C-alpha positions in Angstrom: 0.2 -0.4 -0.2 1.3 3.5 -0.4 0.9 4.5 2.7 3.0 4.8 5.2 1.7 3.4 8.8 2.8 6.0 11.8 1.3 4.0 14.7 -1.4 1.6 15.9 -3.7 3.5 17.5 -4.7 2.3 21.3 -8.6 -0.5 21.4 -11.9 1.8 22.7 -11.7 -0.3 25.7 -8.0 1.3 26.9 -9.1 4.4 26.3 -12.4 3.8 28.2 -10.7 2.4 31.4 -8.6 5.4 30.8 -11.7 8.5 31.5 -14.4 5.8 32.5 -18.0 7.3 33.3 -19.0 7.5 37.0 -22.4 5.5 37.6 -23.9 8.6 38.0 -23.1 10.1 34.3 -24.1 6.1 33.4 -27.7 7.4 34.7 -27.5 10.5 33.4 -26.9 9.4 30.1 -29.8 5.9 29.7 -32.9 8.6 30.6 -31.8 11.0 27.4 -31.3 7.9 25.5 -34.8 6.4 26.5 -36.4 10.0 26.4 -34.9 10.2 22.2 -36.2 6.5 21.6 -39.6 8.3 23.4 -39.6 10.9 20.7 -39.0 9.1 17.6 -41.6 6.5 18.5 -43.8 8.8 19.2 -44.4 7.7 22.9 -43.1 11.0 24.0 -44.8 14.4 22.3 -42.0 17.0 22.2 -39.7 17.6 19.4 -36.3 16.5 19.2 -33.8 19.1 19.0 -30.6 18.0 17.6 -28.5 21.7 17.9 -24.9 22.9 17.8 -21.8 23.9 16.1 -21.1 22.8 12.6 -18.0 21.2 13.8 -17.1 21.5 17.8 -13.3 23.1 17.7 -12.9 24.2 20.9 -14.0 22.9 23.7 -14.2 25.6 25.9 -16.6 27.7 23.5 -18.5 24.2 22.5 -18.6 23.5 26.7 -20.2 27.1 27.0 -22.9 26.7 24.6 -24.1 23.5 26.1 -24.0 25.5 29.5 -26.6 28.4 27.5 -28.3 25.7 26.1 -29.9 23.9 29.7 -30.4 27.5 31.0 -32.8 27.8 28.0 -34.0 23.6 27.6 -35.5 24.1 31.0 -37.8 27.3 29.9 -38.6 24.8 27.3 -38.7 21.4 28.5 -42.7 20.7 27.8 -42.5 20.9 23.9 -38.8 20.4 22.8 -36.1 18.0 24.0 -32.8 19.1 23.2 -29.8 17.0 22.4 -26.4 19.0 21.9 -25.2 19.0 18.2 -21.1 18.3 19.2 -19.7 16.8 16.2 -15.8 15.2 16.5 -15.7 15.3 12.8 -15.9 17.1 9.8 -16.8 15.3 6.3 -14.7 16.9 3.9 -16.6 16.9 0.1 -13.0 16.9 -1.4 -11.1 15.7 1.3 -8.7 19.5 1.7 -8.8 21.4 4.8 -10.0 20.6 9.0 -11.4 17.7 9.4 -12.5 18.2 12.9 -11.4 17.5 16.0 -10.7 13.8 15.5 -7.9 14.5 13.5 -7.2 18.0 14.8 -7.6 18.3 18.5 -5.6 21.4 17.4 -6.9 23.3 14.1 -3.7 25.3 14.1 -1.1 21.7 14.6 -1.0 19.3 12.7 -3.0 16.2 12.2 -2.7 14.3 15.4 -5.2 11.4 15.2 -4.3 9.4 19.1 -4.7 13.1 20.3 -7.9 13.7 18.7 -9.1 10.0 20.1 -8.1 11.4 23.5 -9.7 14.1 22.9 -13.0 13.8 21.5 -14.4 11.1 24.3 -13.0 14.7 26.9 -15.0 16.5 25.8 -18.1 14.6 25.1 -17.6 13.2 28.8 -17.0 16.9 30.0 -20.6 17.8 28.4 -22.2 15.3 29.9 -20.6 16.4 33.1 -21.4 20.4 33.3 -24.2 20.0 31.1 -26.3 17.5 32.0 -27.0 16.9 28.2 -26.3 13.4 26.1 -25.1 14.6 22.9 -24.9 13.8 19.4 -21.7 13.1 17.3 -21.8 12.1 13.6 -20.1 9.3 13.0 -17.8 9.2 10.1 -15.9 6.6 11.2 -17.8 3.2 11.4 -14.7 1.7 13.5 -14.3 4.7 15.4 -17.5 4.3 17.7 -16.7 2.0 20.4 -14.8 5.4 21.2 -18.5 7.2 22.2 -20.6 4.5 22.2 -21.1 4.4 25.9 -21.8 8.4 26.2 -23.4 9.5 22.7 -27.1 10.0 22.9 -28.2 10.4 19.2 -26.0 10.0 16.1 -25.9 10.4 12.0 -24.8 9.0 8.8 -23.8 11.3 6.5 -25.1 12.1 3.5 -21.8 10.6 1.6 -21.9 7.9 4.1 -25.2 6.5 4.1 -25.0 4.0 0.9 -22.4 2.7 2.0 -22.1 -0.8 3.8 -20.3 -0.2 6.5 -22.3 2.4 7.9 -25.3 0.8 7.3 -24.6 -2.8 9.3 -23.1 -1.3 12.1 -25.9 1.3 12.8 -28.0 -1.9 13.4 -26.1 -2.6 16.3 -25.8 1.2 17.9 -27.9 1.3 21.1 -29.0 4.8 20.1 -31.3 6.1 17.8 -29.4 6.7 14.1 -30.3 9.9 11.6 -29.8 8.8 8.3 -29.5 11.7 5.6 -30.7 10.9 2.4 -27.8 11.2 -0.2 -26.9 13.9 -1.7 -28.1 13.3 -5.1 -31.7 13.4 -3.0 -32.7 9.4 -3.8 -35.1 8.9 -0.9 -35.2 5.2 -2.2 -31.0 5.2 -0.9 -32.2 6.5 2.9 -34.6 4.2 3.0 -32.5 1.5 2.0 -30.0 2.4 4.9 -33.0 2.8 7.0 -34.1 -0.7 6.5 -30.9 -2.2 6.7 -30.0 -0.6 10.3 -33.6 -2.1 11.5 -32.3 -5.8 10.1 -29.9 -8.2 12.2 -26.6 -8.6 10.6 -23.2 -10.5 11.1 -20.4 -9.0 9.3 -16.6 -7.8 10.1 -16.4 -5.2 12.6 -12.9 -3.6 14.5 -11.1 -8.0 13.1 -13.4 -9.4 14.5 -17.4 -12.0 13.3 -19.9 -10.0 15.0 -23.9 -10.1 15.5 -25.2 -7.1 15.5 -29.5 -7.3 16.5 -31.2 -4.5 14.4 -31.4 -0.6 15.8 -35.7 -0.2 15.4 -34.5 3.0 15.8 -33.0 4.2 12.9 -35.0 6.9 11.2 -35.5 9.3 8.0 -32.7 12.7 8.3 -33.7 15.5 5.5 -31.0 17.4 4.5 -31.7 18.9 0.8 -29.9 17.8 -2.4 -27.6 18.8 -4.8 -29.1 18.2 -8.7 -27.6 17.0 -11.7 -26.4 20.5 -12.5 -25.3 21.2 -9.2 -27.1 23.3 -7.4 -28.7 22.5 -4.1 -32.0 21.7 -3.9 -34.4 21.8 -0.7 -36.4 19.0 0.3 -38.0 19.9 3.7 -41.6 21.2 1.8 -44.7 19.8 2.7 -45.1 17.2 -1.3 -40.9 16.2 0.2 -42.7 14.9 3.4 -45.3 13.1 2.5 -43.7 11.6 -0.5 -41.0 10.1 2.9 -44.3 9.3 4.2 -45.8 7.7 1.9 -42.3 5.6 1.6 -42.5 4.9 5.2 -46.8 3.4 3.9 -45.2 1.2 1.9 -43.3 -0.7 3.6 -42.8 -2.8 7.4 -40.1 0.0 9.0 -40.5 0.1 12.4 -40.9 3.9 13.9 -41.7 5.6 11.4 -40.0 9.1 12.1 -38.3 12.3 10.2 -35.5 14.9 11.3 -35.3 17.8 9.0 -31.8 19.0 9.3 -32.2 22.3 8.4 -28.8 23.5 7.3 -27.0 22.4 4.0 -28.7 21.7 1.1 -32.1 22.4 2.6 -30.6 26.4 3.3 -28.0 26.3 0.2 -25.3 26.7 3.6 -27.0 29.7 4.9 -27.7 29.4 8.1 -29.7 32.5 8.9 -32.7 30.4 6.7 -33.3 27.6 9.7 -36.2 29.8 11.4 -37.8 30.3 8.3 -37.5 26.8 7.5 -38.3 26.0 11.1 -40.9 27.7 10.1 -42.7 26.4 7.5 -42.2 22.5 8.9 -44.1 23.7 11.8 -47.4 25.6 10.0 -47.8 22.2 7.7 -47.4 19.8 10.8 -50.0 22.2 12.6 -52.5 21.7 8.9 -51.5 17.7 8.3 -51.6 15.3 11.9 -50.2 12.9 9.7 -46.7 15.3 9.1 -47.4 16.4 12.3 -47.0 12.6 13.3 -44.0 11.8 11.2 -41.6 14.8 12.0 -40.2 14.7 14.8 -37.9 17.4 15.1 -34.9 19.3 13.6 -31.4 18.9 13.2 -30.0 23.1 13.2 -26.2 24.3 13.1 -25.7 27.2 15.9 -22.9 28.8 17.5 -22.5 31.0 19.8 -21.2 33.9 17.0 -23.2 34.5 13.7 -21.2 33.2 10.6 -18.1 31.2 10.0 -14.2 32.5 9.7 -10.5 30.9 8.7 -8.6 29.0 11.7 -6.4 30.8 13.5 -9.2 34.3 13.0 -9.6 33.9 16.9 -12.9 34.7 17.7 -14.6 32.8 20.5 -17.1 30.6 19.8 -17.6 31.1 16.2 -17.7 28.3 12.9 -14.6 27.9 11.3 -15.8 25.2 9.2 -19.6 25.6 8.0 -21.4 29.3 8.9 -23.3 28.6 12.1 -26.8 30.9 13.5 -25.4 33.2 16.5 -26.7 32.4 20.0 -29.0 35.4 20.0 -31.1 34.4 17.2 -30.4 30.7 18.2 -32.1 31.9 21.5 -35.3 33.6 19.8 -35.5 30.6 17.1 -36.5 27.8 20.1 -38.0 30.3 22.7 -40.2 30.7 19.6 -40.1 27.1 18.4 -41.5 26.3 21.6 -44.6 28.1 21.1 -46.3 26.2 17.8 
């Protein structure tokens, strides 16, 4: 192979021994996971709001942001269940640029995956201990999920990964709800096939082991928009789009039909300031159609402390170094408005 083998990475079991969870944290995580499952299944009628930075690049500002979320969660807890978006991997369309905390715990220094593994676990542990949230992360690399599998409350499979067999099979063995995004092409059958695969049992190879999964009945759809044949972004959060997914669910034997609307990415054309408007449209559609209300369980929102994005090295506290985000003042207004529906 035309690669240099730099070092053998510490296995997940050893990392967990280095940074173990105490019983109080385990109880919090189990409770939060059950609440998220209840929302996906429809047993809990609250909205699920998965919200946070495009990429969790800095522990101090991420924890600061989570503490702000904790305060507002207390105001809206009867209507909204918040799951902070703490995404420690950043997929890159071309492969260039900052790939997230896992690769570069310090964005200004060279990549160090071992330090990144430690940094991601430390950040998620600190998030639970200080904020009381069990957070969401993206499963960019299926083999890395074991480093965080005991601490996450929710995970997503991205638009470029949802067609991958290893992602689908790993999702079938995950204990938390998994949001399967539609692919960048917009082909909804790909997403539905991924959900079907994730909900069933499988035997496969994982981290050098022959394993058997039991299926994940809480795997569900995430609509994030798509890119057409001319390279232009197109949304798929409108009434007709959700109705199409509803029909696909009705034609299937899938458990727990559910849709999460990703309000950024192709749905907003990566304009984060469109996110409140998108939520308003979807919520009005929920109000006017009971089937849509039953299917749409919540939203994915990209938000941070400061509006917009910056270049690495600019040094603005709480401002995204990847995709632009909605700042805190607008975020707080968005959450409070959502609770009024």
